[in-house]
C-alpha positions as CSV (number, residue, x, y, z in Angstrom):
1,X,148.2,179.0,120.9
2,X,148.6,175.9,123.2
3,X,147.3,172.9,122.5
4,X,144.0,171.7,124.2
5,X,144.3,168.9,127.1
6,X,141.7,166.9,128.1
7,X,141.6,164.4,131.2
8,X,142.9,160.9,130.5
9,X,140.7,158.3,132.3
10,X,142.8,155.6,133.9
11,X,140.6,152.2,133.3
12,X,141.2,148.9,134.7
13,X,140.2,145.8,133.1
14,X,137.1,145.0,135.0
15,X,133.6,144.3,133.5
16,X,132.5,148.5,133.9
17,X,136.3,149.4,132.9
18,X,135.8,147.6,129.3
19,X,132.1,148.6,129.3
20,X,133.1,152.1,129.6
21,X,135.6,152.3,127.4
22,X,133.4,150.4,124.8
23,X,131.0,153.4,124.9
24,X,133.7,155.9,124.8
25,X,134.5,154.3,121.4
26,X,131.3,154.4,120.2
27,X,130.8,157.7,121.1
28,X,133.7,158.8,118.8
29,X,136.4,158.8,121.5
30,X,139.7,157.8,121.3
31,X,140.5,154.8,123.8
32,X,144.3,153.1,124.2
33,X,144.0,149.8,125.0
34,X,146.6,146.5,125.2
35,X,146.6,143.6,122.7
36,X,149.5,140.8,123.1
37,X,151.9,142.8,120.8
38,X,151.6,146.7,121.8
39,X,149.1,149.2,123.2
40,X,146.7,149.9,120.3
41,X,145.2,153.5,119.8
42,X,141.4,152.8,119.3
43,X,138.6,154.1,117.3
44,X,135.1,153.2,115.8
45,X,136.5,151.9,112.7
46,X,133.0,153.2,111.2
47,X,133.3,156.8,112.5
48,X,135.6,158.7,110.1
49,X,135.8,161.6,112.1
50,X,137.1,159.2,115.1
51,X,139.3,157.6,112.9
52,X,140.7,161.0,111.7
53,X,141.4,161.9,115.4
54,X,143.8,158.8,115.6
55,X,145.9,160.4,112.6
56,X,145.7,164.1,114.1
57,X,146.5,162.9,117.7
58,X,149.4,160.5,116.4
59,X,150.9,163.1,113.9
60,X,150.4,160.0,111.6
61,X,150.5,160.5,107.6
62,X,147.0,160.1,106.2
63,X,148.5,157.6,103.4
64,X,149.4,154.9,106.2
65,X,146.5,152.6,106.6
66,X,145.4,151.0,109.8
67,X,144.7,147.4,111.3
68,X,141.1,147.1,112.1
69,X,140.7,144.7,115.2
70,X,137.9,142.6,115.5
71,X,136.3,140.1,118.1
72,X,136.4,136.9,115.9
73,X,136.7,135.3,112.5
74,X,133.0,136.0,112.1
75,X,133.1,139.7,112.4
76,X,136.5,139.6,109.9
77,X,134.6,137.6,107.6
78,X,131.8,140.5,107.2
79,X,134.7,143.3,106.2
80,X,136.7,141.3,103.9
81,X,136.7,138.4,101.2
82,X,137.9,135.1,102.7
83,X,139.9,132.9,100.9
84,X,141.7,129.4,101.3
85,X,144.6,130.7,102.7
86,X,142.8,133.0,105.3
87,X,141.0,130.2,106.4
88,X,144.4,128.2,106.9
89,X,145.9,131.4,108.8
90,X,143.0,131.9,110.9
91,X,142.5,128.2,112.1
92,X,146.3,128.3,112.9
93,X,147.1,131.7,114.4
94,X,144.1,133.5,115.3
95,X,143.6,134.7,118.0
96,X,147.3,135.8,118.0
97,X,150.0,138.3,116.5
98,X,148.7,137.9,113.1
99,X,147.5,140.6,110.5
100,X,145.7,139.1,107.1
101,X,145.2,142.2,104.3
102,X,142.6,141.1,102.1
103,X,140.2,143.1,99.5
104,X,137.1,144.8,100.9
105,X,134.1,142.8,101.0
106,X,131.2,144.8,99.1
107,X,128.6,146.4,102.0
108,X,131.6,146.8,104.5
109,X,131.1,149.7,106.5
110,X,134.8,150.7,107.3
111,X,135.8,154.5,107.2
112,X,137.7,154.8,103.5
113,X,140.4,156.9,106.4
114,X,141.4,153.2,107.7
115,X,142.5,152.0,104.6
116,X,144.0,155.1,103.2
117,X,141.9,155.0,100.3
118,X,143.2,151.2,99.4
119,X,140.1,148.6,98.8
120,X,142.1,146.2,101.0
121,X,141.9,146.1,104.8
122,X,144.3,144.8,107.3
123,X,142.2,142.6,109.9
124,X,143.3,141.0,113.1
125,X,141.7,139.0,116.2
126,X,144.2,140.0,119.2
127,X,144.7,137.4,121.5
128,X,144.7,139.2,124.9
129,X,141.4,138.7,126.5
130,X,140.3,142.3,127.6
131,X,141.4,143.2,124.0
132,X,138.7,140.8,122.8
133,X,136.0,141.6,125.7
134,X,136.6,145.2,124.7
135,X,135.9,144.5,120.7
136,X,132.9,142.3,121.8
137,X,131.6,145.1,123.6
138,X,131.6,147.4,121.0
139,X,130.3,145.1,118.6
140,X,132.3,146.5,115.8
141,X,135.5,146.7,113.8
142,X,138.2,149.3,115.8
143,X,141.2,150.8,114.1
144,X,144.1,150.9,116.1
145,X,147.6,151.6,115.6
146,X,150.5,151.4,118.4
147,X,149.2,154.3,120.8
148,X,152.2,156.4,120.3
149,X,153.3,159.6,118.1
150,X,153.7,158.9,115.2
151,X,157.2,157.1,114.2
152,X,158.5,157.0,118.1
153,X,158.9,153.9,120.3
154,X,155.8,151.5,120.7
155,X,154.3,151.4,123.7
156,X,154.4,147.8,125.2
157,X,152.7,149.4,128.9
158,X,149.9,151.9,130.1
159,X,152.7,154.5,131.3
160,X,154.4,154.5,128.2
161,X,151.0,155.6,126.6
162,X,150.6,158.0,129.0
163,X,153.8,159.4,128.5
164,X,153.1,159.9,124.9
165,X,149.4,160.4,124.7
166,X,147.9,161.5,127.9
167,X,146.0,164.5,127.7
168,X,145.1,163.9,123.9
169,X,142.9,160.9,124.1
170,X,139.9,159.9,126.3
171,X,140.8,156.7,128.5
172,X,143.8,154.3,128.9
173,X,142.5,150.6,129.7
174,X,145.1,149.3,131.5
175,X,146.4,145.2,131.8
176,X,149.8,145.1,132.3
177,X,152.7,145.0,130.1
178,X,152.5,143.3,126.6
179,X,153.4,139.7,126.6
180,X,155.0,139.7,122.9
181,X,156.4,143.1,122.8
182,X,156.7,144.1,118.7
183,X,153.9,144.5,116.3
184,X,152.0,141.7,114.3
185,X,153.1,139.9,111.5
186,X,151.4,141.5,108.6
187,X,150.4,138.9,105.5
188,X,149.2,139.9,102.6
189,X,146.5,137.7,100.9
190,X,144.9,139.9,98.3
191,X,147.0,138.5,95.3
192,X,148.0,135.7,93.7
193,X,150.9,134.7,95.8
194,X,150.8,135.4,99.9
195,X,153.4,138.3,100.7
196,X,155.1,139.4,103.9
197,X,154.2,142.8,104.4
198,X,155.7,143.4,107.7
199,X,157.8,141.1,109.9
200,X,156.2,140.7,113.7
201,X,155.3,138.7,116.5
202,X,154.8,135.4,114.2
203,X,158.0,134.1,112.7
204,X,157.6,133.7,108.6
205,X,159.0,129.9,109.1
206,X,155.4,129.6,111.0
207,X,153.4,130.7,108.4
208,X,155.1,129.3,105.6
209,X,155.0,125.5,107.4
210,X,151.0,125.9,107.5
211,X,150.3,127.5,104.1
212,X,152.6,124.8,102.7
213,X,153.4,127.5,99.9
214,X,155.9,130.3,99.4
215,X,155.4,133.3,100.8
216,X,157.3,136.5,98.8
217,X,158.6,139.0,100.4
218,X,157.8,143.0,99.9
219,X,159.7,145.1,97.6
220,X,160.9,148.0,99.4
221,X,159.9,150.1,96.4
222,X,156.6,149.3,96.2
223,X,153.7,151.9,97.4
224,X,152.5,151.5,101.3
225,X,150.1,148.8,101.4
226,X,149.8,148.1,105.3
227,X,151.1,149.9,108.6
228,X,154.6,149.8,109.7
229,X,156.2,149.9,106.1
230,X,157.6,153.3,106.3
231,X,161.6,153.9,106.5
232,X,161.8,156.2,109.7
233,X,159.8,154.3,112.5
234,X,159.6,152.9,116.0
235,X,162.4,155.6,117.0
236,X,164.0,157.0,120.2
237,X,164.6,160.5,120.4
238,X,168.7,159.3,120.5
239,X,170.4,158.0,117.9
240,X,170.6,154.3,117.4
241,X,173.5,152.5,116.1
242,X,173.1,148.7,115.0
243,X,175.3,145.9,115.4
244,X,177.7,147.2,117.9
245,X,180.0,144.8,119.3
246,X,182.5,147.8,121.2
247,X,180.6,150.9,122.6
248,X,181.3,154.7,123.4
249,X,181.7,156.1,126.5
250,X,179.0,158.6,125.3
251,X,176.6,155.6,124.3
252,X,174.5,153.5,126.4
253,X,174.5,149.9,125.2
254,X,171.5,147.7,124.5
255,X,172.7,143.7,124.4
256,X,171.7,140.6,123.5
257,X,173.4,137.4,125.0
258,X,176.1,137.4,127.6
259,X,178.1,140.6,127.8
260,X,178.1,143.6,130.2
261,X,175.5,146.2,128.7
262,X,173.4,148.8,130.1
263,X,170.3,146.3,129.3
264,X,170.1,143.2,127.9
265,X,167.0,142.2,125.8
266,X,167.8,138.4,126.6
267,X,170.9,137.5,128.8
268,X,170.1,134.2,127.6
269,X,170.0,134.7,123.5
270,X,166.5,134.3,123.8
271,X,164.6,135.8,120.9
272,X,160.7,135.7,122.3
273,X,161.9,137.3,125.7
274,X,163.9,140.0,123.5
275,X,161.0,140.8,121.4
276,X,158.9,141.4,124.6
277,X,161.7,143.6,125.8
278,X,162.7,145.4,122.8
279,X,160.5,148.6,123.1
280,X,160.5,148.8,127.2
281,X,164.4,148.7,127.0
282,X,164.6,151.3,124.5
283,X,161.8,153.6,126.2
284,X,164.1,153.3,129.2
285,X,167.5,153.9,127.5
286,X,166.1,157.0,125.6
287,X,165.3,158.5,128.9
288,X,168.7,158.5,129.4
289,X,169.5,160.7,126.9
290,X,172.7,159.8,125.4
291,X,173.5,157.6,121.8
292,X,172.0,154.0,122.0
293,X,174.1,151.3,120.6
294,X,172.7,147.8,119.4
295,X,174.4,144.6,119.9
296,X,173.6,142.2,116.8
297,X,170.6,139.9,116.9
298,X,170.4,137.2,115.2
299,X,168.4,137.5,112.0
300,X,166.0,134.5,112.4
301,X,162.7,133.9,113.3
302,X,161.7,136.6,115.8
303,X,165.0,138.1,115.2
304,X,163.8,139.3,112.0
305,X,160.9,141.3,113.3
306,X,163.1,142.8,115.9
307,X,166.0,144.0,113.4
308,X,163.2,145.3,111.3
309,X,162.1,147.7,114.2
310,X,166.1,148.5,115.2
311,X,166.7,149.3,111.2
312,X,163.5,151.7,111.4
313,X,164.3,153.3,114.4
314,X,167.9,153.8,113.4
315,X,167.2,155.4,109.9
316,X,167.6,158.6,108.6
317,X,164.7,161.1,110.2
């Protein structure tokens, strides 16, 4: 049987567009919306059927937890057990590209599908104004992984979402390209020591400077405790070769710094610019239908997140 397709509405970030998107979410529909990191595929986190639709629509494994997006700190505190580390992180970096994983608060109303059955919840206040306006209009947490088929390149424009999920979701709220361009950094604060569960749009060095405390790295052998920990993820259809210093005639090249490449993450070696360009350039090169060779990117600052995404894109599938 052929898959049933629906009309995916294109919404603008006007008051009317945001209110309509919020009404769709409250009605149990799926709506893609922009954050400063990537476009998310939103569902009311309190509605189990809606959250289940995220997994089905993306083809996402149900053991892979989701992030609950909220409008402000007060909304987060209703869902999780707050602590001094969370207070310091939120004061310094929210709204922004930082997700905190904390124990669930008694009486929370989040569907267990959001946490994949764990007793912790990943929660974030996004920086993009229209995202916070949408969350305020919903008046509740919105579960939202990246708005793309599971394992594929994350979307940083509404067009990326339309190509991947058009005809499968109710609407796309379009507010232009995402400025950060890689997913949020995820920091685990449920144990005796802060743990970097996923590198992302906030550098680990910035976290350590605010905490004044060591931050442990996640053991790759640990069970999944947050999104973005699958070995193969963020992958184009084409194969990806990393740390390339020479290029074969049958490849397309993704550069960093000075040089001649098919596309360049940042001619000036700017890691913030490179992060913002990463997924868009991968989408563009993948459309050429040739293997992708990627130049080395420094493993410092935002380069840690960039290399994390590239390693997962290049991993065996």
